[in-house]
C-alpha positions as CSV (number, residue, x, y, z in Angstrom):
1,X,0.0,0.0,0.0
2,X,2.8,2.4,0.9
3,X,4.6,1.7,-2.4
4,X,1.4,2.5,-4.3
5,X,0.9,5.8,-2.5
6,X,4.5,6.9,-3.0
7,X,4.1,6.2,-6.7
8,X,0.9,8.1,-6.8
9,X,2.5,11.0,-5.0
10,X,5.2,11.0,-7.7
11,X,2.7,11.1,-10.5
12,X,0.8,14.0,-9.0
13,X,4.0,15.9,-8.3
14,X,5.2,15.3,-11.8
15,X,1.9,16.5,-13.5
16,X,2.1,19.7,-11.4
17,X,5.7,20.5,-12.4
18,X,5.1,19.6,-16.0
19,X,2.0,21.6,-16.0
20,X,3.7,24.6,-14.6
21,X,6.5,24.3,-17.2
22,X,3.9,24.2,-20.0
23,X,2.1,27.2,-18.6
24,X,5.3,29.3,-18.7
25,X,6.5,28.0,-22.0
26,X,4.2,30.3,-24.1
27,X,1.8,27.6,-25.5
28,X,-1.7,28.9,-26.4
29,X,-5.0,27.4,-27.3
30,X,-6.4,25.9,-24.1
31,X,-7.3,27.0,-20.6
32,X,-5.8,25.6,-17.4
33,X,-8.4,23.0,-16.8
34,X,-8.0,21.7,-20.4
35,X,-4.2,21.6,-19.7
36,X,-4.7,19.4,-16.6
37,X,-7.0,17.2,-18.3
38,X,-5.0,16.7,-21.6
39,X,-1.5,16.9,-20.0
40,X,-0.3,13.5,-21.0
41,X,-1.6,13.8,-24.5
42,X,-0.6,17.4,-25.2
43,X,3.2,17.0,-24.4
44,X,5.4,15.8,-27.3
45,X,8.1,13.3,-26.2
46,X,10.9,15.7,-27.1
47,X,9.4,18.5,-25.0
48,X,8.8,16.2,-22.1
49,X,12.4,15.1,-22.0
50,X,13.5,18.8,-22.3
51,X,11.4,19.7,-19.4
52,X,12.8,16.8,-17.3
53,X,16.4,17.8,-18.0
54,X,15.6,21.1,-16.3
55,X,14.6,19.5,-13.0
56,X,17.0,19.0,-10.0
57,X,18.5,15.7,-9.3
58,X,16.4,15.1,-6.1
59,X,13.1,15.5,-8.1
60,X,14.3,13.2,-10.9
61,X,15.1,10.4,-8.6
62,X,11.5,10.5,-7.4
63,X,10.2,10.7,-10.8
64,X,11.8,7.4,-11.8
65,X,8.9,5.8,-10.1
66,X,6.2,7.4,-12.2
67,X,6.3,5.0,-15.1
68,X,8.6,2.5,-16.8
69,X,9.1,5.0,-19.6
70,X,10.2,7.8,-17.4
71,X,12.5,5.4,-15.5
72,X,14.0,4.4,-18.7
73,X,14.4,8.0,-20.0
74,X,16.0,9.2,-16.8
75,X,18.4,6.4,-16.5
76,X,19.6,6.6,-20.1
77,X,23.1,7.7,-20.9
78,X,21.9,10.4,-23.3
79,X,19.5,11.9,-20.6
80,X,22.3,11.7,-17.9
81,X,24.6,13.6,-20.2
82,X,22.0,16.2,-21.1
83,X,21.1,16.8,-17.6
84,X,24.8,17.2,-16.5
85,X,25.4,19.6,-19.4
86,X,22.6,21.8,-18.4
87,X,23.6,21.5,-14.7
88,X,27.2,22.5,-15.5
89,X,26.1,25.6,-17.4
90,X,23.5,26.9,-15.0
91,X,23.8,25.3,-11.5
92,X,27.3,25.8,-10.2
93,X,27.9,24.8,-6.4
94,X,30.6,24.7,-3.9
95,X,31.4,21.4,-2.2
96,X,33.1,21.4,1.2
97,X,34.4,18.0,2.4
98,X,36.3,17.0,5.5
99,X,36.8,14.0,7.8
100,X,36.8,13.7,11.6
101,X,38.2,10.2,11.8
102,X,41.7,10.9,13.2
103,X,40.2,12.3,16.5
104,X,36.9,10.5,17.4
105,X,35.8,6.9,18.3
106,X,35.1,4.5,15.5
107,X,31.2,4.8,15.7
108,X,31.3,8.5,14.9
109,X,33.9,8.5,12.1
110,X,32.5,10.3,9.1
111,X,33.3,11.9,5.8
112,X,31.2,15.1,5.7
113,X,30.0,16.4,2.3
114,X,28.5,19.9,2.2
115,X,27.3,21.8,-0.9
116,X,26.4,25.4,-1.3
117,X,23.5,27.1,-2.9
118,X,23.9,28.1,-6.6
119,X,26.3,30.9,-7.4
120,X,24.1,33.9,-8.3
121,X,24.9,36.1,-11.3
122,X,24.7,39.3,-9.2
123,X,27.6,38.1,-7.1
124,X,25.9,38.1,-3.8
125,X,28.0,38.4,-0.6
126,X,26.9,35.1,0.9
127,X,26.1,31.5,0.0
128,X,24.2,28.9,2.1
129,X,25.6,25.4,2.4
130,X,23.7,22.2,3.5
131,X,24.9,18.8,4.5
132,X,24.4,16.6,1.5
133,X,25.6,13.3,3.0
134,X,28.0,11.6,5.4
135,X,30.0,8.4,4.6
136,X,30.7,6.4,7.8
137,X,34.0,4.7,8.8
138,X,36.0,6.8,6.3
139,X,39.6,7.5,7.6
140,X,41.6,10.2,5.8
141,X,45.1,11.3,6.6
142,X,45.5,15.0,7.3
143,X,46.5,16.2,3.9
144,X,44.5,14.1,1.4
145,X,41.8,16.0,-0.5
146,X,38.4,15.0,-1.8
147,X,37.6,16.9,-5.0
148,X,34.5,16.7,-7.0
149,X,35.0,15.2,-10.5
150,X,32.1,15.3,-13.0
151,X,29.5,15.2,-10.1
152,X,31.2,12.6,-8.0
153,X,33.5,12.8,-4.9
154,X,36.6,10.7,-4.8
155,X,39.0,10.1,-1.9
156,X,41.6,7.6,-0.6
157,X,40.8,5.8,2.7
158,X,43.5,5.1,5.1
159,X,43.0,1.3,4.7
160,X,44.0,1.2,1.0
161,X,40.5,1.8,-0.3
162,X,39.3,4.4,-2.6
163,X,35.8,5.9,-2.0
164,X,33.7,7.2,-4.8
165,X,30.3,8.8,-4.0
166,X,27.6,10.8,-5.7
167,X,26.1,13.4,-3.3
168,X,23.1,13.8,-5.6
169,X,22.1,10.1,-5.6
170,X,24.0,9.1,-2.3
171,X,25.6,6.2,-4.0
172,X,28.9,5.1,-2.5
173,X,31.3,2.6,-3.9
174,X,34.5,1.4,-2.2
175,X,37.3,0.1,-4.2
176,X,40.2,-1.9,-2.8
177,X,43.6,-0.5,-4.0
178,X,47.2,-1.7,-4.0
179,X,48.8,1.6,-3.0
180,X,48.1,4.7,-0.9
181,X,48.1,7.3,-3.7
182,X,45.0,7.4,-5.9
183,X,43.2,10.0,-8.0
184,X,39.7,10.0,-9.7
185,X,39.4,10.9,-13.3
186,X,36.6,10.9,-16.0
187,X,36.7,9.8,-19.6
188,X,34.2,12.2,-21.4
189,X,34.2,10.2,-24.6
190,X,33.6,6.7,-23.1
191,X,31.5,8.1,-20.2
192,X,33.6,6.2,-17.7
193,X,35.1,7.0,-14.4
194,X,38.7,5.7,-13.7
195,X,40.9,5.7,-10.7
196,X,44.7,6.1,-11.2
197,X,46.4,4.1,-8.4
198,X,50.2,4.1,-7.8
199,X,51.1,0.6,-6.8
200,X,54.8,0.9,-6.2
201,X,56.1,2.9,-3.4
202,X,58.5,5.6,-4.6
203,X,60.3,5.6,-1.2
204,X,61.9,2.3,-2.1
205,X,63.7,4.0,-5.1
206,X,62.7,1.3,-7.6
207,X,63.9,1.2,-11.2
208,X,60.3,1.7,-12.5
209,X,56.8,2.4,-11.1
210,X,53.7,0.3,-11.5
211,X,50.3,2.0,-11.8
212,X,46.9,0.5,-11.8
213,X,43.9,1.8,-13.7
214,X,40.6,0.9,-12.2
215,X,37.7,1.4,-14.6
216,X,34.2,1.8,-13.2
217,X,31.5,0.3,-15.4
218,X,27.7,0.2,-15.2
219,X,26.1,-2.0,-12.6
220,X,29.1,-1.9,-10.2
221,X,31.4,-3.6,-12.7
222,X,35.2,-2.9,-12.2
223,X,38.1,-3.7,-14.6
224,X,41.8,-3.3,-13.8
225,X,44.9,-2.8,-15.9
226,X,48.5,-1.9,-15.2
227,X,51.2,0.1,-16.9
228,X,54.8,0.9,-15.9
229,X,56.7,4.2,-16.2
230,X,60.2,5.5,-15.4
231,X,60.6,6.4,-11.7
232,X,59.5,9.6,-10.2
233,X,58.5,10.8,-6.7
234,X,55.0,12.4,-6.5
235,X,54.4,15.2,-4.1
236,X,51.0,16.9,-4.9
237,X,47.5,15.6,-5.1
238,X,46.1,15.0,-8.5
239,X,44.1,17.7,-10.4
240,X,41.6,16.6,-13.0
241,X,41.2,18.8,-16.1
242,X,39.4,17.9,-19.3
243,X,40.1,14.2,-19.5
244,X,43.5,14.3,-17.8
245,X,44.9,13.9,-14.3
246,X,47.9,16.0,-13.4
247,X,50.2,16.0,-10.3
248,X,53.5,17.5,-9.4
249,X,56.5,15.3,-8.9
250,X,60.3,15.1,-8.8
251,X,62.1,12.8,-11.2
252,X,63.6,10.4,-10.9
253,X,64.0,10.9,-7.2
254,X,63.1,13.2,-4.5
255,X,64.2,16.9,-5.0
256,X,65.8,16.3,-8.4
257,X,64.1,17.4,-11.7
258,X,60.6,19.0,-11.3
259,X,57.9,17.5,-13.5
260,X,54.2,17.3,-14.0
261,X,52.9,13.7,-14.4
262,X,50.0,13.7,-16.9
263,X,47.5,10.7,-16.9
264,X,45.4,10.5,-20.1
265,X,42.1,9.0,-18.7
266,X,40.7,7.7,-21.9
267,X,43.9,6.1,-23.4
268,X,45.4,5.2,-20.0
269,X,48.8,6.7,-21.0
270,X,51.2,8.5,-18.7
271,X,53.5,11.3,-19.9
272,X,55.9,13.8,-18.2
273,X,55.9,17.6,-18.6
274,X,58.9,19.7,-17.5
275,X,58.0,22.2,-14.9
276,X,59.6,25.2,-13.3
277,X,61.0,24.3,-10.0
278,X,58.8,26.6,-7.9
279,X,55.7,24.7,-9.2
280,X,56.6,21.7,-6.9
281,X,58.9,23.6,-4.4
282,X,56.5,23.5,-1.5
283,X,55.7,19.8,-2.3
284,X,52.6,18.7,-0.4
285,X,51.5,22.4,0.0
286,X,52.2,23.3,-3.7
287,X,49.0,24.5,-5.4
288,X,47.9,23.1,-8.7
289,X,44.6,24.0,-10.2
290,X,42.3,24.2,-13.2
291,X,42.6,27.8,-14.7
292,X,40.2,28.2,-17.6
293,X,40.7,24.6,-18.8
294,X,44.5,24.7,-18.4
295,X,46.8,23.5,-15.6
296,X,48.2,26.2,-13.5
297,X,50.2,26.8,-10.3
298,X,49.6,29.5,-7.8
299,X,52.9,30.6,-6.3
300,X,52.7,31.5,-2.6
301,X,54.5,30.8,0.6
302,X,51.9,28.5,2.4
303,X,53.5,29.3,5.8
304,X,53.2,33.0,6.0
305,X,50.7,35.7,5.0
306,X,50.9,37.0,1.4
307,X,49.8,40.1,-0.4
308,X,50.9,39.0,-3.9
309,X,51.0,35.7,-5.9
310,X,52.5,34.3,-9.0
311,X,50.4,32.4,-11.6
312,X,52.2,29.9,-13.8
313,X,50.1,28.5,-16.6
314,X,50.9,25.4,-18.7
315,X,50.4,26.9,-22.2
316,X,51.7,24.0,-24.3
317,X,52.3,20.5,-22.8
318,X,54.1,19.1,-25.8
319,X,56.6,22.0,-25.8
320,X,56.7,22.2,-22.0
321,X,55.9,25.9,-22.3
322,X,54.7,28.0,-19.2
323,X,53.6,31.5,-19.0
324,X,53.9,33.6,-15.8
325,X,52.0,36.6,-14.3
326,X,52.2,38.3,-10.9
327,X,49.3,39.9,-9.1
328,X,48.9,42.1,-6.1
329,X,46.2,41.6,-3.5
330,X,44.3,44.5,-1.9
331,X,44.8,42.9,1.5
332,X,46.9,40.0,2.8
333,X,45.7,36.3,3.1
334,X,46.9,33.6,5.4
335,X,46.4,29.8,5.6
336,X,44.4,29.6,2.3
337,X,44.7,27.6,-0.9
338,X,43.4,28.1,-4.4
339,X,41.0,25.4,-5.5
340,X,40.4,26.9,-8.9
341,X,38.3,29.5,-10.6
342,X,34.6,30.3,-11.2
343,X,33.0,30.6,-14.6
344,X,33.9,34.3,-14.7
345,X,37.6,33.3,-14.5
346,X,38.1,34.8,-11.0
347,X,40.7,33.0,-9.0
348,X,39.3,31.6,-5.8
349,X,41.2,31.5,-2.4
350,X,39.6,29.4,0.3
351,X,40.7,28.3,3.9
352,X,42.8,25.2,4.3
353,X,41.1,24.3,7.6
354,X,37.6,24.5,9.1
355,X,37.2,27.9,10.8
356,X,36.3,28.1,14.6
357,X,32.6,27.9,15.1
358,X,32.5,31.6,16.1
359,X,34.4,32.8,13.0
360,X,33.0,33.4,9.6
361,X,33.8,31.0,6.7
362,X,35.0,33.4,3.9
363,X,35.9,32.5,0.4
364,X,37.8,35.2,-1.7
365,X,37.4,35.9,-5.4
366,X,40.3,37.7,-7.2
367,X,39.4,39.3,-10.6
368,X,42.7,39.3,-12.6
369,X,41.4,41.8,-15.1
370,X,40.1,44.4,-12.6
371,X,42.9,43.6,-10.1
372,X,40.5,43.5,-7.2
373,X,39.1,41.0,-4.7
374,X,35.7,40.4,-3.2
375,X,34.8,38.0,-0.3
376,X,31.8,35.8,0.1
377,X,30.6,34.3,3.4
378,X,29.6,30.6,3.3
379,X,27.0,29.8,5.9
380,X,25.9,26.4,7.1
381,X,29.3,24.4,7.2
382,X,29.4,22.8,10.6
383,X,28.8,26.4,12.2
384,X,26.5,24.9,14.9
385,X,28.1,24.1,18.3
386,X,25.9,21.1,19.0
387,X,26.7,19.7,15.6
388,X,30.4,20.0,16.3
389,X,30.1,18.4,19.7
390,X,28.2,15.5,18.3
391,X,30.9,14.6,15.8
392,X,33.9,15.9,17.8
393,X,34.7,18.4,15.0
394,X,37.8,20.6,15.6
395,X,39.0,23.8,14.0
396,X,42.2,22.3,12.7
397,X,40.6,19.9,10.3
398,X,41.7,20.0,6.8
399,X,38.9,20.9,4.3
400,X,38.6,20.3,0.5
401,X,36.7,22.9,-1.5
402,X,35.6,22.4,-5.1
403,X,34.4,25.6,-6.6
404,X,32.5,24.2,-9.5
405,X,30.5,21.1,-8.4
406,X,27.5,20.0,-10.6
407,X,24.7,17.7,-9.9
408,X,24.8,14.3,-11.7
409,X,22.1,11.6,-11.7
410,X,24.6,9.0,-13.1
411,X,25.0,5.7,-11.4
412,X,28.0,3.4,-11.2
């Protein structure tokens, strides 16, 4: 009985939303009562699909129970791609992730995933975040990050496991790995997520390194393959940009030649790009980011306040060519990183750690053309004392911020 009632509620809600969409689409020739009575017959299939792509993920997940046809449409790869394309062009969010597992009992260990409200075109001075989901028993070391890649969050667990989750659908997949350094990537042509896992420990100074590529298929299927490369010593987290994963390293050993390791997600090939020494100089604290579709490095001293920063941009990977610019800030920043840019090309600076409960959570936007900076306050990220006590949250916990997270209704 309850299942039948839930299905009926979905059908009613879907008719209301579709009716509202038609009412505002400019169609003429029938009154509102006629629209309600003839709703199912009056909507062409292509228009129905177009309307569905404009709905948020939470609504679409409920609408899969309306009918077999809608379930088929919403689960299809073409619809998933269309919905993501629209989401990425109109519904940009922040994600803020962190883990409390190093400081609390086992039964309260969590990975927390917050997401903000949409960024408004009027550049408002505040955004509101909500807790999308928590993943229990996840244990992250202090410095590992959990970036958002094509709507999914990926991070490496302390126990040689890689966690992949979708905050929109709340799907979580745990993958056993053979090493402690992994990064999530996406093949936009094959529509597949892949995890790059470094199997060999570079601390052993081997003659070559073994990498494992873990491909996530539909229905939870997983395939694995391996490739070897010349030795190198990775020192930064991976950054995913347009089908490739990049991370900074020394080659062939620690503090020798600076390089960028590039992993082609689709073709599963690894190449090396020569890099200026200051790109990897600060090693684990070095900042790599996506700058308008190109790999870039923000040059700052991570251990002191700064009022200027350098920006190195990889202009040509084949020729190993980098450009450099220097910018002055209107006021100094301290203990921040740069997770990337927004759609307007503003460089974002965000805290490395969770602010105290009585301090504001500020994100800073630097406009490289106007040479000015604005700040936006992010509300709702563990800023409640009772919430912090319940989960044993402290101010020194490392946070990962992704400036452009988009909803995805894909399933793995």
